N, C-alpha and C positions, 0 to 999 in steps of 0.2 A: 329372419333369415340371416341378416347381417350379424345379429348378436351370435347366432349359432355358428357363423363361419368364424367368427373371431375367436370364439372359444375352442374351434377346431385347430386354429393356428397355435393358440397357446397351449393346447394338449400336445401338439407335436413339439413345441419347444420343451415343454416340461419333460416329455420323454427322451429328448435328446439330452437334456440336462441332467436327467437320472443316468443315463447311459454313460455320460462323459464321466460321472463321478464313480461309477462302478468299476470302468475302465481304468481311471487314474489309480484307485485303490489298488485292483489287481496287477497292474503292469507297472506302475511307476512307484508307490507308496510302499508295496511289500518288496519290489525289487530292491528300493534303496534300504529297507529295513534287513533283507537277506545279506546285502553286500556289507552294510554296517556290522552286523553281527559276525560275520566272517573275519573282518578286519580286526575286530576286538575280541575275538574268539568267545562271543556271548553266545550261550546256549538258546537253542530254539525247538521246543517240542511241539505239543499240539496247540500251545497257546489259546486255549479254550478256557474262557472265564466259567463256563460251566463245569469243567472236569474237576475243580476241587469240590464243588459242591456235590456232584454226582458220586465221586469217590468216597467222600465223606457218609453220604447218605447209605451208599452199598455196605460199606464197612460198618456202620451203626445198626442198620436193620438186618443184615445178614450175619455178621459177626460179632455183634454186640461190642465193637471197638469204640473208644471215644474219638470222635472226630476232632476235637480240638486239640488232641494230644500230639507231642512232637514226632512220634514215629508216623502218624497220618500225615503231616506236614512234609516229612521227609518222602514218602511216597507220591504226595501231591506234586513236589517239585521234579521228580523223575519223570512224572508224566507231562507236566505242563513245560517244563523247560527242557526235558530230554536227559537231564542229570540233575544231582542235587547241587544247590548253590555252595560256592567255596567263599567264605569270607575272606581268604587271603588274596583272593583275585579282584582288584578294584573295579574292572569292568562287568563284574557279575551284576544281574538285577538286584536292586534292594528289596523288592517286594518278595515276600517269603511265601506267598500265596497260601498262607494258612486259611481254615475253615472259619471265617469271620462272619458267620451268619446266626441268626435264631436257630436253634436246633430244629423246630418245627417246619423249616423248608424242607426237611427230608420227606414229609409227607406229601409235598408237591411232586417230588422227584421219584417217590417210590414205584411207580409203574415202569419207570426206565431203569431200574438198577439190574435187572435181569439180562439187559441187553449188552452187546459189546458197545464200547464207547463211540466207534467209527459210526455205528448205525444211529446212536443217540445223537450225534452231531449232524447227520443229514436230516433226521427229524425235527430237532430244534431249529435248525436253520430255516426250514420252511414254516414251522410254527411261529417264529418270531415275525417271519416275513408277513404271515397272513394276519397275526395280531396287531401289527404296527398299522397293516393298511385298514383294518377294521376299526382300529381306534379314532383314525380320521372321521369316520361317520357317527362314532358314539359322542366323540367331543363336539361336533356339529349339533347333535340332538340335546346336548346339555346346554349348548350356547344359544339354542332356540333360532338358528340360523338355517333356513331352509333354502338349498340352491339345487340347481339342475345336476342331473347325472353326469354331465361332461364335465360341470365345475368340480364335483367329487372327485373324478377320475384325475383331473389336473392336481388337486390336492394331494392324492394319494401318490402321484407319481413323483411329486416335488419331495413329499415325506420320504418315499422309500430311496429317494435318490439324494437325501442331505446327508452331510458328514455324520451327524449324530445316529441316524438309523443304519448307514452302512457300517459304521464302526462297530455298533452294538451287535449287529447281526453276525458280522464276521467274527467278533470275539466272543459271539454267543452270550451276551451279557444279559442277567436277570433283570436289569433296570427295564429292558423293553417289555417284558412280562408282567412287571410291577405296573409300568405306565399303561398297559392295556388293562389291567386289573382296576385301575383308578379311573380309567375312561368308563369301562363298564359299569363301576359303582356309580358315578355321577349321572350317566345317562339313565340307570334304573330310577335313581333319586328324581330325575327331571321327569320321568314317565310315571311316577307315583308308585314304584315297586320299591319302597322303602326298605323293607326286611331284606330283600336280595341286594339292594345297594350297600347295607351294612356288613353283610356276609361278604361280598367282594373286597370291600375295602379292608376288612380284617385279614384277609389273604395277602394283601398288598403290603402288610407290615412285615414280609420276609425282608424287607430293605427298609428298617424303620426310621432310618434318618432321611429317607424320601417320602415316606407315607405319612409320618405323623404331623407335618404342618397341615396336610389336607385333612387328616383324621381331627385335628385340634379344631379347625374351622367348622366343619361338618356336625362336630358335637356340640359346638356353641350355637350354630344355626337349628340343630334339633331341640335344644333345650330352651330356645327361645320361642318355641311353639310346641310344648311338650305333647299336648293331647294330640295334635295333628301329626306329629313326626316323631313319636316315641318308638314306633316299628322300626326306624333306622337303629336307633339305640340298642334296640332289642337283638336285631340281627347282628350288629357288631359285637356286641356282648357276648352273644351266643358262641359265635365263630372263634372270638379270642379265648374264650373259656376251654372250648375244645382242643384249640391248638397249645395252649399252655398246659392244660392238662395231659395231653398227648405227650408233649415233649418231656414232661417230668416223668412220665411212665417209662419211656424208651431211654431217657437219660437222667436220672435223678441228679439235682444240683446243677442241671446245665446253665442256669442264669449265671451262677458265679463264673462259670468256666467261659461263657460267652463274653462276660465283661473284661475277663483277663485278655481273651483274644482281641478284643476291640482296642484294647491299651496296646498290645504289641502291635497290631495293625497300623496305629497311627505313629507308633514310633519308628517303624522302618519305613513308612511312606510318606510320613510328615505331610499328611493331606493338608491343602488350604482350600479355602473358597474361591469362587471366582474374584470376590472383592479384595482378598488377599493378594491375588496375583495383579489386579488393576493397579494397586498402589505400592508405593516403595517401601513402605513402613507397616510391619504386622499390626501394631497397635491401631493404625488408622483404618486398617481393613475391618478390625474387630468394632471400631467405633461406627463405621458407615454400616455395618450389619445391623448393630442395635438400633441405629436411626431408620433403617429401611424396614425394620420389624415394627417399629413404633408407628411409622406412617401408615403400614399396612394394616395393622390393629384398628388405628383410627377409622379408617375407611370400613374395615370389615365390620365394625362394630355397627355402623349405621346401615350395613345391607343385611344384618343378621335375621330380620323378620321377612326378607323377601321371600315369597313362594318359589318353588323349584321350578314353576313355569314362567318365570320372569328373565328378562334379560339381565336384570340385576343381580340374580343368582349366578347366572352365566359369568358375568363380569368378576364376581368375587371369587370364583373357581379359577378363573384366569390370572388373576392377582396373586393368589396364594401358590398357583403354580409357578408363576414367574419368580417369586420372592423364594420359592425354595431352590431353584436353580442357583440363585444369586448369592444365598447364605449358607447352604450346606458345606461342610467341610470337605468337599471332593468336587474338583474341576474338570473331571473327565468328560470330553465331548459328549460322548453318548448319553450322558445325564440331561443334555439340553433337548432329548425329546420330549420332556415335560413343558417346555416352551410352546408345543404346538397349540394347545387351547388359546393361549395369549396371541399367537400370530395369526390364527384364524379370526379371533375377535378383532385384533387391529386391522385385519383385512377387509372384515364386515363394515367397520366403523371408519373406513378411510376418508369418508367426506366430513366427518367430524374434525378431522385435523387439517385437511386441506383447506379448510373455511376459516381456520384460527390465524393466529398472528404469524408473522415471519419466522419468529424463533421455533414456534411449535412445528410449523410446516418443516423447518430445517432438521429438527430432530427426527421427524417422521421419515424424511428423506434419508437421513443419516442411517436410520434403523432399516429401511428398506435396501439399502445398499449394503449394509452388513450382512443381511440375510442373503442376498444375491451373490455375494461375493465368492461364496463357495463354489458356485457353479461358473462365474466367470473365470475363476482360477483353473478349474479342472478342465473346461473348454480349451485354455490357453494351454494348458500342459499337454492335453491330448493332441492338439494342432502341433505343438513342437515335438512331440513324439514321433508323429508320421511325416511332417515336413522337414525335420532336422534329423535327429537321432534319438534312440531311447536313452542312451548315455548322457545327452546333453541336458535332459530336462530332470535327471535324478536330482541334482542338487536344489531344484526348486520344490521339492515335496512338501515343504511347509507352506506353500502359497494358500491352499485352501482353508488352513487353519488359523489364518491372520485375524480372522475376527471373532475367534472363540471366546474372548474374554469382553469384548465390546459389545456383542449381540445380546447377551443375557441384561447387561446393564441398560442399554438402550430399549430394550422391549419391557423392561419393568418401569422405566421412567415413563414410556409412553402408556402403559397401563394405568399408572397413577394418574396421569393427565386425563384418561379416558374414564376412569371411575369417579374422578372429581367433578368433570363437565357432565357426566350423565347424572350424578347425584344431585348436583344443583339444578339441572333440567327437569328432574323428576320430581322435585319438592313440590308438594301440593297436588300432584296428579292422582287420579284412583289408580290403584295397581292393574287393574284390567286393562288400562291404557299402555302399561309397560310391557304387556305380553305381546307376543309375535301371533 
């Protein structure tokens, strides 16, 4: 009874935290952006990250136009920003909003191309909301962590009220769709539906920079026990073959166009990883990225034979996702929805850290504070909005983002410590003792 009461209180606090984040984004962050855009004559259109993909899919499938072409990019700018960008205006955005996705993304968007974009926006808003909520349960399944319904509700409330999720839903970012596909894939694998898991993971490659670290790990895992796991490879290979063949049919030579679009994208956005942002020298960020990959590969190699129904398999998944957020050349906060499995696992294994040395406990507390900071900041700004004035809190719009770069680094560090401790503790134990 006491435990249920405590969970009830935590659920109420989680709902309040989520509500404060949504209020902050709607009334403070957006208000600041509108005011700043007006002061610098910066254009604002629909600002939906879905729009370039939707328009490209519509023009390709209905009018056989090349979505990577400059003419389509110009049309995208007129919808996304409200007008075409002017290179002569220094305050205009640098992101040209070109169609920088594999062309087979159009197959996922095909059912929506006949609808007006306003209707598509409404549908996609609720779709991303539902998929993000569902991904919590899917990741819990993959991690082999059984918790009460109320505990799941707390996790869902905090996830939907986090900076990455709110930003992703507001911008209608396909990252949230990719994250849900990856969660569905590993949940299928953990439930022995290997063929279905392979199919879903192939669909997640619409954002290859986010999906391929997990693809690489799961292919290594499957090859480590080919007879038992070959159905995963079969599902992945079949779906990738269909996607690639279909893409070549609708747009012959698309791979070269996609490579050129990626090069242009990196030139005008100058994308950097979280590690690049954390250190003052670019080369040091690259060195750290290589080191984190080496460390991850070392532990993943040890875990490659773990069956999908073990906690070791879940730890490997969480480590791969934490590594992805840290090293991919894109530091947008919405990508940090991929930290969800690592954060859930670290919450599950909290006793493993609180019983360790003072240094380990400090890192764990620092990671917990970095995670909670977003809600501390949103609560504070919302309080200032009502107690002082809306205008007085606008200069503090950055506060919830202050831990954007430190959180992934801390989560990855804790994941390495968790995997290392669990690997050492599990040496010599029968595999059935490592399951839940």
